[in-house]
C-alpha positions in Angstrom: -6.9 37.8 -33.5 -5.7 36.3 -30.2 -3.1 33.8 -30.9 -3.1 31.8 -28.1 -6.0 31.0 -27.6 -6.4 29.3 -31.6 -3.3 28.1 -31.3 -4.2 26.1 -27.4 -8.0 25.2 -28.9 -6.3 23.8 -32.5 -3.8 21.9 -30.4 -6.4 20.4 -28.1 -8.4 19.2 -31.2 -6.2 18.0 -33.6 -4.7 16.0 -30.8 -8.0 14.7 -29.7 -9.0 13.0 -32.9 -5.4 12.4 -33.8 -5.8 9.9 -30.5 -8.9 8.7 -30.9 -7.9 7.6 -34.4 -5.4 5.3 -33.3 -7.2 3.9 -30.4 -8.2 0.5 -32.3 -5.7 0.0 -33.7 -3.9 0.5 -29.7 -6.7 -1.7 -28.4 -6.0 -4.4 -31.4 -2.0 -4.1 -30.7 -2.0 -4.8 -26.8 -5.0 -7.5 -27.5 -2.4 -9.2 -29.9 0.3 -8.9 -27.1 -1.6 -10.7 -24.6 -3.1 -13.2 -26.6 0.5 -13.8 -28.1 2.7 -12.7 -24.9 4.3 -16.9 -24.3 5.8 -16.5 -27.9 6.7 -12.5 -28.1 9.6 -12.8 -25.8 11.8 -11.8 -28.2 10.1 -9.5 -30.0 9.1 -6.5 -28.1 7.6 -4.3 -31.6 4.2 -4.8 -31.3 4.3 -3.2 -26.6 6.7 -0.3 -27.6 4.4 1.2 -30.3 1.2 0.9 -27.6 4.4 2.8 -24.9 5.3 5.6 -27.4 1.5 5.9 -27.5 0.5 6.5 -24.1 3.6 8.7 -23.7 2.7 10.2 -26.6 -1.3 10.6 -25.0 0.5 12.1 -21.4 2.7 14.9 -22.9 -0.3 15.7 -24.8 -2.5 15.9 -21.7 0.6 17.4 -20.1 0.6 20.6 -22.9 -3.3 20.7 -23.1 -3.3 21.9 -19.4 -0.3 24.3 -19.6 -1.5 26.2 -22.9 -5.5 26.3 -21.4 -3.9 27.8 -17.9 -1.7 30.0 -19.1 -4.7 30.9 -21.4 -6.5 31.9 -19.0 -3.9 33.6 -17.5 -3.4 35.8 -20.1 -6.2 37.1 -21.4 -8.7 36.7 -18.0 
């Protein structure tokens, strides 16, 4: 029917559920990195995943906003 609208809604809903499902594990990684910040000087693998999760969440938010604005521009 209105493919762009369904694409926008699907992207937002699926992305939201993915972010919520990963939230607990990222909180645990941040807590682990804070506890072991002295011993993790050379090992930044735990913090890299958290940074990439934040970057992904930001990109998801920006794309979601763009799709909503674009949908309003086309359909309203």
